TINU-845037 format. One record per residue (C-alpha): x, y, z. Coordinates in steps of 0.05 Angstrom, whole numbers, padded with zeros to 5 digits, always signed. Example, Ala and Ser with C-alpha at 12.3 -4.5 7.8 and 13.67 -1.06 7.14 Angstrom:
2
+00246-00090+00156/+00273-00021+00143/
END
This chain:
171
-00006+00007-00003/+00018+00075-00019/+00060+00116+00040/+00005+00166+00026/-00044+00124+00047/-00071+00062+00077/-00134+00022+00088/-00156-00021+00141/-00215-00055+00170/-00260+00001+00215/-00262-00012+00285/-00310+00009+00340/-00265+00079+00354/-00273+00100+00289/-00349+00102+00283/-00343+00176+00307/-00299+00192+00233/-00341+00140+00200/-00400+00176+00213/-00380+00239+00190/-00354+00210+00123/-00431+00190+00111/-00452+00255+00121/-00399+00271+00071/-00418+00221+00032/-00499+00248+00039/-00478+00310+00020/-00439+00301-00037/-00511+00258-00059/-00553+00319-00044/-00585+00271+00007/-00570+00294+00078/-00627+00287+00103/-00638+00210+00090/-00581+00198+00140/-00605+00163+00199/-00545+00131+00226/-00522+00151+00288/-00458+00125+00328/-00499+00078+00370/-00530+00051+00304/-00466+00039+00260/-00439+00010+00327/-00492-00041+00338/-00498-00060+00260/-00420-00063+00247/-00385-00083+00314/-00437-00119+00353/-00479-00158+00307/-00440-00146+00241/-00490-00135+00193/-00440-00108+00150/-00365-00088+00141/-00330-00026+00140/-00258-00009+00104/-00226+00068+00125/-00176+00094+00084/-00134+00142+00136/-00076+00183+00100/-00007+00166+00127/+00030+00099+00124/+00000+00044+00159/+00025+00039+00233/+00030+00114+00244/-00011+00149+00298/-00056+00212+00269/-00067+00195+00200/-00130+00230+00173/-00193+00185+00150/-00209+00199+00079/-00248+00153+00047/-00286+00095+00074/-00328+00030+00039/-00387-00001+00065/-00404-00078+00050/-00444-00137+00065/-00444-00212+00026/-00506-00232-00009/-00532-00300-00043/-00540-00317-00121/-00591-00363-00129/-00562-00363-00214/-00492-00382-00185/-00505-00415-00117/-00453-00378-00092/-00446-00316-00038/-00432-00246-00072/-00412-00183-00044/-00449-00117-00056/-00416-00053-00046/-00467-00005-00004/-00426+00060-00003/-00353+00083-00028/-00338+00148-00007/-00266+00183-00022/-00262+00255+00012/-00259+00317-00045/-00190+00336-00041/-00171+00263-00031/-00205+00235-00102/-00170+00217-00163/-00097+00191-00121/-00117+00118-00129/-00157+00105-00064/-00218+00088-00091/-00182+00035-00136/-00139+00005-00074/-00204-00005-00043/-00230-00049-00093/-00164-00088-00090/-00186-00086-00013/-00257-00120-00029/-00222-00168-00088/-00190-00198-00028/-00247-00211+00010/-00286-00233-00045/-00247-00282-00063/-00232-00310+00002/-00305-00322+00012/-00304-00350-00064/-00352-00301-00087/-00386-00296-00153/-00396-00234-00163/-00382-00159-00129/-00443-00119-00140/-00456-00042-00132/-00504+00017-00155/-00487+00090-00180/-00532+00139-00176/-00549+00164-00252/-00522+00236-00252/-00460+00209-00223/-00422+00206-00288/-00351+00218-00260/-00359+00153-00223/-00401+00105-00266/-00331+00126-00327/-00289+00104-00275/-00326+00036-00260/-00333+00023-00328/-00269+00043-00355/-00220+00030-00302/-00262-00028-00267/-00282-00054-00322/-00345-00061-00294/-00421-00081-00333/-00478-00028-00327/-00535-00073-00313/-00592-00030-00347/-00636-00075-00351/-00653-00078-00271/-00685-00030-00233/-00669-00009-00156/-00731-00035-00111/-00742-00005-00036/-00785-00010+00012/-00774+00045+00086/-00790+00022+00145/-00865+00035+00135/-00867+00000+00087/-00841-00064+00119/-00882-00050+00165/-00945-00036+00119/-00926-00114+00092/-00960-00147+00159/-01028-00125+00114/-01023-00183+00072/-01010-00234+00114/-01072-00288+00114/-01115-00277+00162/-01112-00324+00220/
END
């Protein structure tokens, strides 16, 4: 890893800086009001019952105290019925604006590859906003990723999940 930065798995004490960068990502995506995460929620779901994993990039070489947190990747494992194998889903990748175009995004994908291959993942998937042309160009040209244009994302928020109970047969 470059002495300009290093990437390591997030640790419990990283939660405040991770949340700060999540808010930075939300600002970039013009969705700050959507951030509901708190330090307690992140700690619980990343470290107590680890539903997801986080990597954090810090300035400076590994093992040297005082590096600034400059980016993060949050991911989890899913499953493909077609391949019969796990997959890795990259929920978010963010690099602070002043640290972009320095190879940090590529380095995150290198680290994700290690975890994906260790778990025998058949796929590495993620979503990108349609207007985020610089990221789309990076994914297609540098990573050789394939745009999944035949798929449409669907979501139920908490109220929608709760409303599913109306579909249950009456007993």
